[in-house]
N, C-alpha and C positions, 0 to 999 in steps of 0.2 A: 063543828061547823066550819066549812071551808071559807077562807077569806075571799072576797070578791075584788080585792085591791089589784091583783095582777090583771084581772079581766078589765077593770076600770082603766088601768094604766095603758093596757093594750088598745082599748077603744079610743082613749084620749090621743094616743100616739097616732092611731089610724086616722082620726079626724084631723089632727094637725098636719099630717103628711098629705092627706087628701086636699086640705085647704091650701097648703103650699103649692101642690101640683096644679090645682085649679087656678090659683093666683098667677102661677108661672105661665099657664096656657093663655089666660086672659091678657097678661102683659105681652105675650108673644103676638097674640092676635091684634092687639092695639098697634104693634109696630109695623103691620102692613099698611101701605098707603091705600086709603079708601076715598070714595067720592060721596059727598053729601051736597046735593044741589050743584052750585057752580064752584065749589071749593074742594080741594084735597084736604084730607085729614090724616094725621099720623100721631100715634100715642094720644089719641083723643083730642088733638089740638089742630087748628088749621095749619096746613103745610104749604109754605111758599119757599121757592128755592132759586138760587143761582146755580146753574149747572154748566157742564161743558160736554162737547163731543170728544170722545176718547175711544173711537172705534177700534183702534189697534191694541187697546188694553188687554183684550182676550188673546192676543198673539204673543205678548211679551214672555209668558211662561213657556212658550214653545220654541224659543230661540235655541240654536245649536248649543250655546253656552247657557244652559237653563239657569244656573246660579246668577249669571250676569243679568239675564232677563227678569228674574224674580226680584233681584236687588233693585233694578230700575223701577219696576212696578211699585214696590213698597215705598221707595223714595218719593215717587211722583204722587202716590196716594196721600202720603203724609203732607206733602207740599200743598196739594189741593185742599185737604181738610183744614190745614192751618190757615188757609186763605179764604175759608168760608164757602168753598165749592163742594157741595155735598151730593150732587146728582150727576151721574155719568151716563151718557148714551153710548152704547157699545154694540159691537157686531157679534152675532152668534157664530157665524162661520161663512167661509167662502165656498164657491162652487167652481169646479174645474181648475185647469192650470194652463199656463202658456199665454201667448199673445191673444188678445181679444180687443177688437176695435182699435188696433194699433198700439196698445199698451200692455205691459206686463202687469197682471193683476196681483193683488195681495195673496199671500200664501202663508202656511200650508192650508189646503182646502179641507173642509169638513166632509164635502161630497166630491171626491176625486172623479168618480164616474157616476152617471145617472143611476140613482137608487142604491148606490154602494157608498157606505160611510166609513170614515176612519174615526171611531169613537174616541181614540186617544187625543184627537184635536180638541175635544171638549175639556181636556185637562187644563188648558189655558183659561177657559171661562170659569172652570172650577176654582182655580187659584185667584182669579180676579174677584169673584163673588165672595170667596172666603175672606180675602183681605178687606174688601169693602165692608163686609159684615162686622169685622172687628172695629171698624172706624165709624159705624152707624151711617154709612153712605148708601144711597139708593141707585139702582141700575135700571135703565130703560134698554131693553135688548131687542134689536131688530133682526128678523129672521133671514131676509134676503135683500135684494137691491134692484131698483129700476135701472141702475147704471152698471157699466161693465167692469168697474175697477175691482169688484169682488166676484165676478162671474155673473151672478144675478139672473134676471129673467132672460137676458140674451143667451146665457149659457144653456138654460133649459131648452130654448128654441133651437140652438145648434145641435144639442143632443137628439132632438126630435126632427131633424132634417127640415126645419122651417127657415133655414138660412142657406143661401147658395154658397158653394165651396169658395168662390172667389171673394166672398164678403166675410168669411169667418174670422180673419185675423187683421185685415187691413182697416185703416181708419175710415169710418163711415161718414157720409154727409149727414146733416141733421135730419133731412127728409128720409133718408134710408134707415136711419136708426128709429125714427118714429114708425115707419112702415113695418119694421121687423118686430119691435117690442110690443106693439099693439096686439100682435097675434097671441101673446102669452095667455090672455084671458079666454081665448077660445081653444087653446091647446090642452086637451084633457090629460095626456101623459105628463105634460109640463106641470100642471097643477097638482097632479097626483104625487109626483116626486118632490115638489115643494112641500106638500102636506106631510110626506114621510120625514122630511127634515124638521118640520115643526114638531111632529110627534116624537122624534128622537130627542130633541132638546127638552120637551116637556116631561118626558119619561126619565130624564137623567137624574141620578143621585150623585151629589158632589163628593168626590173622593177625599176631600180635605175636611169637610164638616159632617158628612154622613146624612145631610139633609137632601130630600128631593128638591129639585128646583121649584116645584109647585108649592113647596112648604117653606121656602126661604124668604124671609122678610127683606133680604138685601136686594131682591128684585122688586122694583116698583111696578113695572109694566112690561108687557110683551107688545112688540110693534110689528105689524105685518111685513113691512119692508121699508127700506130707505127710499123715500120719495116716490111711491108707486103712482104712476100716471096712466090714464087710458091711452095717451099718446095721440090717438085719433078719435074724433067724436063718434065714429061708427062703433067703437068698442065700449061706449059709455054704459050700456045695459049689462054687458058681460062683466065689465069692471065693477059695477055696483053689486052684482050678484056674487062675484068673487070675494069682495070685502065682507059681505054679510055671511057668506059660507065659512070663511076662515075665522072671522071673529066668533062665530057660533061654535066652531070646532075647538078653539082655544078655551072659551068659557065652559064648555062641556067637560074639559079635562082639568081645569084649574079655576077653583072658586075663590082663590085668595088674591089674585093679582088683577090689575087693570089691563085693559086692552086699548090700543090706539092704532091709527093707520100709519103714521109717519109722513103726514101730508105737508105739502108746501103751501097750500091755499089756492087762491085763484090761478096762480101761474101753473099749478099742477093739473087743473081741470079745465081752465079757460071758461069756466062756467060756475057762477056762485050758487046757482040752484043745485047743481050736482054736488058741490062741496057741502052744502047744507044737508042734502039727502043722505049722503054716505055717513056723515057724522051724527045724523039723527038715529041711526041704527041702535037698538037697545043694548047691543053688546059692545058698542064703542063708548068708552067711558069719558074721553076728553078729546078736544080738538088740538091740532098743532098747526103752526105756520112756519115757513122758512122765508128768510128775506135775503136776497142776493143782489146787492146793488151793482156789482161789477158784471155778473153774468146776465143781468136783465137790462144792461145798457143805461143805467142811471148816471154814469159818468163815462167819459171817453178815454180809452187807453190808460195812460199813466197820469191823466189830468184829474186826480182825485180831489185836489183842493178846489179847482174850478167848478167841479160838479157837486161839491159837498152840500151846498144849500138844497139842491134838487134831491140829493140822497135823503136828507132829513125830511123834507116835505113828503116825498113818496113813501118813506118808511112809516111815518106817522099815519098817513092816509091808509096804507095797507093794513096796519094793525087795527085801526078803527073799523075798517070795513069788515074784518073777520070777528072783531069783538062783538059787533051787533048780532052775528050769527050765534056766538057763544051765549050771549044774553038771552036770545030767543030760545035756544035749546036747553038753557039752564045747565050748562056743562062748563068745566074749567077750560081755559085756553093756555097753551104753552108756546112761547116763541122759541122754537126748538133748534133752529139754526139761524145764525146771523154772523156776518163777518165783514171785514174790510181790510184791504191791503195796508201795508205800512205807507208812510208819506211817499209820494211820487212813485208808488208801486215798487219800491225797492225790496230786494231780497236779502240785503245785507243785515246781519244780526244786530249791528249797532245803529242802524238807521232809525230815525224817530217814528213814533206812533201817535203823533199829536191828534190827527183826525180820527183814527181808530178809537182813541181814548174818549174823544168827544162823542162819537157815535155810541160807544158802550154806555156812556153816562146817560144819554137820552133813553136808551132801552131800559137800563136798570132803574132809572128814576121812575119810569112808568110802572115797572113791576113793584117797586116799594110803595108807590101810591096805592096800588091795588091791595097790597098786603095790609096797609094801614086802614083801609076802608072796607076790607072784606070783598074785594072785587074779583072778577073771574080770571084775570091774568095771573096765573099761579106760578109760573116759572119762566126763566130765560136762560137758555144754554148756548153759549157762544161757540162758534166753530173757528178754531178747534185748539185743543191743548197739545203742545208738542214737547212738554217736559224739558229734559236736559239734552234732547237731540239738537243738532245744529245743521243748517244748510252747508253743503259741501261747496267750497269755492270753485267757480268756473263750471259748475254742473247744475243745470236748471231742473232737470227731471230725475225722479227716483230710479235707481237701478237695483236689481236683485242683490241682496246682501247689505244694503244701506239700512241704517236705523229708520224705523217708521216715525213719522211726525204727523201733525194734524192734516196736512194736505195729502190727498190720495195720489196714486202714481200718475194719473193723467194731468195733474195740475202742477204748476211750478212749486217747487219745494220752498216753503217759507212764505207763500203768497198770503195766506190767511191765518197761519199758525201763531199762537201766543206761546212764547217760550218762557221758561221759568226765570229768565234774565230780564224780561220786559217789565222793569220796575214800575214805570209810570202806569202801565195797564193794570198791574196788580194792586196798585194804590187805589185805582178806581173800583176794582172788584171788591177790595176790602171795605171801601167806604160804603158800599151798598149791601154787602152781605151782613154786616153787623146790625143795621136796623132791621133786616129781615129776620134775623135770629131772635131779636127782642120784641118784634112787632106783635101786637095783640089785635088782630083784625076785628072790626066792629061786627056785632051780631045783627043779622037782618031778619 
């Protein structure tokens, strides 16, 4: 009679292997960030985070000296991780090249010409996501831009002859820019080629990890664009439809990741009802707001200290206004961009950051309060991290070949950037990241 022991051993081995594989898949699925009610979850636990805007992270691996760029990337990710910053908002790719709205945009472009892509540019995002995955960090990836510094919507309109020749490269007035960009939502070829870029990214397989982007837990969310605005009220209906269409497109291709708009809040729509309507869409998983005290005139010129009480009052009010919508929609809210210049609006690397540190303290303390009570404010990402880059003496604006830092090319370099040498600011960030890591939000 034949022994059944070999068969039993084989069956047992099969069961053990299957169990291990299943456990691994379950563990992997838990590492995706999900939404339950008004909270994020990761690894089956509520997920609250301090993050930063690190849009240039996907460009570092593309530097001419790739070893230097990769070395800087790894060093900066290690620094962020060590300081409790675990969530990074990054750019998928730029569109076009050369001057636009009077500035040199970031490069190299993912879409150099309309509908034509340089797949090799995604090598930089591959490297960033691979390195973030090693450090258990999460990325929010935005696909395009309302603003010109990466090409964005204005570039699509230029490609489709929606911009007069005389206006393609010169600095536009605010009204001119609004009149132009608002046309994006009714420009069918513009939207079609935007969609092609979205599909290119979603179909990508990371050359370093072998994972499809849609299967990569290092991605927390896909974001439609950086600060998409209707720009003019006449575009509100087309704008709302575009958001619903793109969110549906992404969700149809990717069941693992969250989708958000990349919105500023009331300043982006000039209409709270519209802000609520677009975030109520079933394919939009969470709300975002951006807060820009300088850009919105909450203080005058370099008089940061004189206007600081007004900054705090308006920031608190702005957060509360949008928090009510998040509570009504039962979705998380992320304070996705906020920043403040150094004292006296200085660009000198050694100038103090007293007011910025106080401002950050107010924002992060609100976040920690929500983490401790299970509230809807789930994350706060400061603008922006500049790592070991440094402003160049006697040069205010970025020039091609300079190191990227947090301030995009059309802004003064060092205006809102937090450098790795800003010890007092990192002391604040550390003070609030630690309780976030250990917080056990109340169940509701």
